[in-house]
C-alpha positions in Angstrom: -16.3 76.6 115.3 -18.7 78.3 112.8 -21.3 80.8 113.6 -23.9 78.2 112.9 -22.4 75.7 115.3 -22.2 78.4 118.0 -25.9 79.2 117.9 -27.3 75.8 116.8 -28.9 75.3 120.2 -30.1 78.8 120.8 -33.3 78.8 122.9 -36.6 79.0 121.1 -37.2 82.6 122.4 -34.4 83.8 120.1 -36.2 82.2 117.1 -39.5 83.8 118.3 -38.0 87.3 118.1 -37.5 86.7 114.4 -41.1 86.0 113.6 -42.8 88.5 111.2 -45.6 89.6 113.5 -46.8 92.2 111.0 -48.1 89.4 108.8 -51.0 88.8 111.2 -52.5 92.2 110.2 -51.7 92.2 106.5 -51.7 88.7 105.1 -54.6 86.5 104.2 -54.6 83.6 106.7 -53.5 80.9 104.2 -50.3 80.1 106.0 -49.4 79.4 109.6 -48.7 83.0 110.7 -46.5 84.5 112.0 -43.5 82.9 110.2 -39.8 83.0 110.7 -38.5 86.0 108.7 -35.4 85.3 106.7 -33.2 88.1 105.4 -30.2 86.5 103.6 -28.7 83.3 102.5 -25.6 81.8 101.1 -25.4 78.2 99.7 -27.0 75.9 102.3 -27.3 78.5 105.1 -29.8 81.3 105.8 -30.0 84.1 108.4 -33.1 85.5 110.1 -33.8 89.0 111.3 -32.3 88.3 114.7 -29.0 87.4 113.0 -29.4 83.7 113.8 -28.0 81.2 111.2 -29.7 78.0 110.1 -28.8 75.1 107.8 -31.6 75.2 105.2 -32.8 71.7 104.2 -36.0 73.2 102.8 -34.4 75.0 99.9 -37.5 76.9 99.1 -39.3 73.6 98.9 -36.8 72.3 96.4 -36.5 75.5 94.4 -33.0 76.6 95.4 -31.2 73.6 93.9 -27.9 75.6 93.6 -28.3 77.0 97.1 -28.9 80.6 98.1 -27.3 83.4 96.0 -25.7 81.1 93.5 -22.9 82.6 91.4 -23.9 83.5 87.9 -27.7 83.6 88.1 -27.9 87.2 89.5 -25.5 88.4 86.8 -27.4 86.7 84.0 -30.8 88.0 85.1 -29.5 91.5 85.7 -27.9 91.6 82.3 -31.1 90.4 80.6 -33.3 92.9 82.6 -31.2 95.7 81.1 -32.1 94.4 77.6 -35.6 93.0 77.7 -37.4 91.8 80.8 -40.8 90.9 79.3 -42.4 90.8 75.9 -45.5 88.5 76.4 -46.1 85.4 74.3 -47.0 87.5 71.3 -43.3 87.7 70.4 -40.3 85.4 70.6 -37.2 86.0 72.7 -33.8 84.4 72.4 -33.3 83.2 76.0 -36.5 81.1 75.8 -35.5 79.7 72.4 -32.1 78.7 73.8 -33.6 77.2 77.0 -36.1 75.2 74.9 -33.2 73.9 72.8 -31.1 73.0 75.8 -34.0 71.2 77.5 -34.9 69.1 74.4 -31.3 68.3 73.8 -30.8 67.2 77.4 -34.0 65.2 77.7 -34.9 63.9 74.2 -38.3 65.5 74.2 -39.3 67.4 71.1 -41.6 70.2 72.2 -41.7 72.6 75.2 -44.4 74.8 76.7 -43.2 77.4 79.3 -45.3 78.7 82.1 -44.8 80.0 85.6 -45.2 77.3 88.2 -45.6 73.6 88.8 -49.3 73.8 89.2 -49.6 75.7 85.9 -47.5 73.2 84.2 -49.6 70.3 85.5 -52.8 72.2 84.5 -51.4 72.6 81.0 -50.3 69.0 80.7 -53.7 67.7 81.7 -55.5 70.0 79.3 -53.2 69.0 76.5 -53.9 65.3 77.2 -57.7 65.9 76.7 -57.1 68.1 73.7 -55.0 65.2 72.1 -57.6 62.6 72.8 -60.3 64.8 71.3 -58.2 65.6 68.2 -57.4 61.9 67.6 -60.9 60.8 68.1 -60.1 58.7 71.1 -62.9 57.8 73.5 -61.3 58.6 76.8 -61.4 62.0 78.7 -60.7 60.8 82.3 -57.5 61.2 84.2 -56.0 58.5 86.5 -54.0 59.9 89.5 -52.8 58.2 92.7 -53.4 58.4 96.4 -50.7 60.4 98.2 -50.0 62.4 95.0 -49.8 66.2 94.9 -50.0 68.1 91.6 -50.9 71.7 92.5 -53.6 74.1 93.7 -55.3 75.2 90.4 -58.6 73.6 89.5 -57.5 70.7 87.3 -54.2 70.1 89.1 -56.1 70.1 92.4 -58.7 67.7 91.0 -55.8 65.2 90.4 -54.4 65.8 93.9 -55.4 63.2 96.5 -55.3 65.1 99.8 -58.9 65.5 100.9 -58.2 68.6 103.1 -56.8 70.4 100.0 -59.7 69.4 97.8 -62.9 69.6 99.9 -63.2 73.4 100.5 -63.2 73.9 96.7 -65.5 71.1 95.5 -67.0 70.5 93.0 -63.8 70.3 91.1 -63.0 69.3 87.5 -64.8 66.0 86.9 -63.4 62.9 85.4 -60.5 62.1 87.7 -60.0 58.7 89.2 -57.6 57.6 91.9 -55.8 54.3 92.5 -53.2 53.1 95.0 -49.7 54.3 94.4 -47.1 51.6 93.8 -49.8 48.9 93.4 -49.5 47.0 90.1 -52.3 44.6 91.0 -55.6 46.0 89.9 -54.2 48.5 87.3 -56.2 46.7 84.5 -59.4 47.5 86.4 -58.7 51.3 86.6 -56.5 51.9 83.5 -58.8 51.5 80.5 -59.9 53.2 77.3 -62.0 55.7 79.2 -58.8 57.6 80.1 -57.0 60.4 78.3 -54.0 60.5 80.7 -52.3 58.9 83.7 -50.4 61.3 85.9 -47.9 60.2 88.5 -44.9 61.5 90.5 -41.8 59.2 90.2 -41.2 60.3 93.8 -44.1 61.7 95.7 -42.7 64.9 97.2 -45.5 66.5 99.2 -46.7 63.0 100.1 -43.5 62.5 102.1 -40.6 61.5 99.7 -42.2 58.2 98.6 -40.3 56.7 95.6 -42.2 54.7 93.0 -41.3 51.1 92.5 -39.8 50.4 89.0 -42.2 47.6 88.3 -45.1 50.0 89.0 -43.9 52.7 86.5 -43.1 50.0 84.0 -46.6 48.6 84.3 -48.1 52.1 83.8 -45.9 52.6 80.7 -46.9 49.3 79.2 -50.6 49.7 79.8 -50.7 53.3 78.6 -48.9 52.4 75.4 -51.3 49.5 74.8 -54.3 51.8 75.1 -53.0 55.0 73.6 -53.3 56.8 76.9 -50.9 59.6 77.6 -48.5 59.0 80.5 -47.5 62.2 82.4 -44.7 62.4 84.9 -44.9 65.2 87.5 -41.3 66.0 88.2 -41.9 69.4 89.6 -40.2 68.5 92.9 -38.2 65.3 92.1 -36.8 66.5 88.7 -33.9 68.8 87.7 -31.2 66.7 89.4 -33.0 66.3 92.7 -32.8 62.5 92.6 -29.3 62.3 91.1 -30.3 62.4 87.4 -31.6 65.3 85.4 -35.0 63.6 85.3 -36.0 61.3 88.2 -37.5 58.9 85.6 -33.9 58.1 84.4 -33.4 56.2 87.7 -36.3 53.9 86.6 -35.5 53.8 82.8 -39.1 54.6 82.1 -40.1 57.4 79.8 -43.3 59.4 79.9 -45.0 61.1 77.0 -45.0 64.3 78.9 -42.8 65.5 81.8 -43.4 68.7 83.8 -40.5 70.5 85.4 -40.6 73.5 87.6 -39.3 74.6 91.1 -35.5 74.3 90.6 -35.7 75.1 86.9 -35.9 78.9 87.4 -33.2 79.2 90.1 -35.5 81.1 92.4 -37.6 82.7 89.7 -41.1 81.4 88.7 -40.6 79.1 85.7 -42.0 75.7 84.5 -41.6 73.6 81.4 -44.0 71.1 80.0 -41.8 68.7 77.9 -43.7 66.7 75.2 -43.0 64.2 72.5 -44.2 65.1 69.0 -47.0 62.6 69.4 -48.1 64.0 72.7 -48.3 67.5 71.2 -50.7 66.4 68.5 -54.0 68.2 68.6 -52.6 71.4 70.0 -53.3 74.6 68.0 -52.8 78.3 68.4 -55.2 79.9 70.9 -56.0 76.7 72.8 -53.7 77.7 75.7 -51.3 80.4 76.7 -49.4 82.1 79.5 -48.7 85.9 79.6 -45.5 85.6 81.7 -44.5 82.1 80.6 -41.0 81.8 79.1 -40.1 85.5 79.6 -36.5 86.4 78.8 -35.5 87.2 82.4 -36.7 83.9 83.9 -35.4 81.8 81.0 -32.0 83.4 81.4 -32.0 82.1 84.9 -33.2 78.7 83.7 -30.3 78.4 81.3 -27.8 79.0 84.1 -29.4 76.3 86.2 -29.7 73.7 83.5 -26.2 74.3 82.2 -24.8 73.5 85.7 -27.1 70.7 86.8 -26.8 68.7 83.6 -23.0 68.3 83.9 -22.2 64.6 84.6 -19.8 65.5 87.4 -22.4 67.6 89.1 -25.0 64.8 89.0 -22.5 62.2 90.2 -21.9 64.4 93.3 -25.6 64.7 93.9 -25.9 60.9 93.9 -22.9 60.6 96.3 -24.5 63.2 98.7 -27.8 61.4 98.4 -26.1 58.2 99.6 -24.5 60.1 102.5 -27.8 61.5 103.6 -29.5 58.2 103.2 -27.0 56.4 105.4 -27.2 59.1 108.0 -30.9 59.1 108.2 -31.0 55.3 108.4 -28.6 55.4 111.3 -30.7 58.1 112.9 -33.8 55.9 112.6 -31.9 53.0 114.2 -31.1 55.2 117.2 -34.5 56.7 117.7 -37.6 54.5 118.1 -39.6 57.6 117.5 -38.6 57.4 113.9 -40.3 54.5 112.1 -38.7 54.9 108.6 -36.2 56.9 106.6 -37.0 57.0 102.8 -36.6 58.9 99.6 -34.3 59.1 96.6 -31.2 61.2 95.9 -31.5 64.5 97.9 -35.3 64.2 98.3 -35.5 62.4 101.7 -37.8 62.1 104.7 -38.1 60.6 108.1 -41.4 59.3 109.3 -42.5 60.0 112.9 -43.7 56.7 114.4 -47.3 56.4 115.4 -46.2 55.6 119.0 -44.0 58.7 119.2 -45.0 61.3 121.9 -44.8 64.1 119.3 -46.0 64.7 115.8 -44.3 65.9 112.6 -45.0 69.6 113.2 -43.3 69.3 116.6 -40.3 67.8 115.0 -40.1 70.6 112.4 -40.2 73.2 115.2 -37.7 71.4 117.3 -35.3 71.1 114.4 -35.7 74.9 113.7 -35.0 75.6 117.4 -31.7 73.6 116.9 -30.8 75.6 113.8 -32.1 73.3 111.0 -34.9 74.1 108.7 -37.1 71.2 107.5 -40.6 70.8 106.0 -43.4 68.4 106.5 -44.6 65.9 103.9 -47.7 63.8 104.3 -49.3 63.2 107.7 -46.3 62.0 109.7 -43.2 62.6 107.5 -40.7 65.4 107.6 -38.8 66.1 104.4 -35.1 67.0 104.0 -34.5 68.8 100.7 -31.0 70.3 100.8 -29.6 72.3 97.9 -27.9 70.0 95.4 -24.7 71.8 96.2 -24.7 70.7 99.9 -21.4 69.6 101.2 -20.7 66.4 103.2 -19.9 68.5 106.2 -23.2 70.3 106.0 -25.0 67.0 105.8 -23.2 65.7 108.8 -24.0 68.9 110.7 -27.6 68.8 109.7 -27.9 65.2 110.9 -26.3 66.1 114.2 -28.9 68.9 114.7 -31.8 66.6 113.8 -30.4 64.1 116.3 -30.3 66.7 119.0 -33.9 67.8 118.1 -35.1 64.3 118.5 -33.4 63.8 121.8 -34.9 67.1 123.0 -38.4 66.0 122.2 -37.9 62.5 123.6 -36.4 63.9 126.9 -39.3 66.4 127.1 -41.8 63.7 126.8 -40.0 61.5 129.4 -39.9 64.5 131.8 -43.6 65.1 131.4 -44.3 61.4 132.0 -42.3 61.4 135.2 -44.4 64.3 136.5 -47.7 62.5 136.0 -49.2 61.3 139.3 
C-alpha cells in the first residue's frame, strides 16, 4: 500500500494543521485564506507541510501538464539562467526564436506574440483585433463573447468575461462587448454582424465548468466570421497544449480560428503565453502598438520548448486521449451511483462533475471533502467541480482518484442523512 493510500482518509484536523495561518496577517484578502500549504510534488502527487500526500487533480489549474518536477525542465531553465535570464523585448534571444518556430511548425500559424499569462494573451488578442479592423478600414470595433466564458482578469479580458461577480466590482469596464448564449447556433445572425471586430470563445469552457463546445456551434461561428471579415479568436489558455487530447483543442472540432491564445501549460510552471496569429490576423500591427517587458524571455521560453517538444509527440497525445476516456467512463459511472451528481462532462483530461440542485451539499463542500480524502480538486462555475490531472497521469492514479472522490461523496451523503435523522 502506498503512502497516499495509507493516509487517504486522514481526518480533516490533519489537513487543518497544514494551513498557512500566516497568510491571514500578510496577504491581501483576495483568496480564501488560510490555504493548504504545499511543499513538494512529484508527477501527480503533492505533499503538504504536515507530510500528508494528495493526488493532485488541479495541476496548478492546468499549468502542470507534465506533473510536478518533470524531468528536463529544471535542467533546461537552470542552464539558460547561467547564460541569459532576461534581456527585455529590446533584443532578440535564441530560445524565444526557437519556440516561435516550433509553435508555428506545430500549429500552422504564421506569427507569434509572447507574453506572461493567459489574461495578458487575451488582452493582446482583443487589442490586435481592433487594431486590424482600424487598419483595414472595417466598420466594427465590438467584441462578441459568450455566457459562461472566462478570459482573464485584466480590463479588456475581464470585459469579455461573463461572470457578473468578477465584473461588477470594477465597472465601468472596456465598452463594446456583447454576450450571446454559448453553444446556441440559433440567433447568431442577430448578434454577429458588421459591427464586430472579433468573436472570442473557448472551445471548452474551463472556468465555466468544463463545458465543451458543439462542433456545429464553432462551425457556424467560423462561417459567419469569414463572411463578415470578423476575426475569430480561440481562447485555449486552459483547454489547449494537449489538455483535450490534441495539441490544440480546436483540432477535435476541425475548426480553425484566426488567432489562438495559449498559456498555462505552455511554460511548464513558469509564466508564459503565446498569441498565435495568421498573417492576415496580424495585419495592422506595427512597432510600438503593444509590448511586454518579460514576454518571451530566454528562461521561460527554454521551459516552453521542453513542454512543447514532449506534448506534441503523437504517442503522448494518444495516451492523453486514452486517459481521458478512462476518466470519462469513471466519472460517468460515479454519476450513475450518486444521485447527488447530475452530470459528468468535459473533453480529454479537462473534466467536471456537476453537483445536483437537490444535493444536500454544494460544490465547495465537495472540494473540501475530496481534499480531506486526499484528492485535490477545483471548482468550475456555480455547481461544477473540475478534475484537471497532469497529462502524464497513470491509469492507476485515475482509478485511485475516482475511489477517493467516491468516498468523499459517500461521506457527504452519509453526513446529510445523519443530520436528517437527528431532526425532530
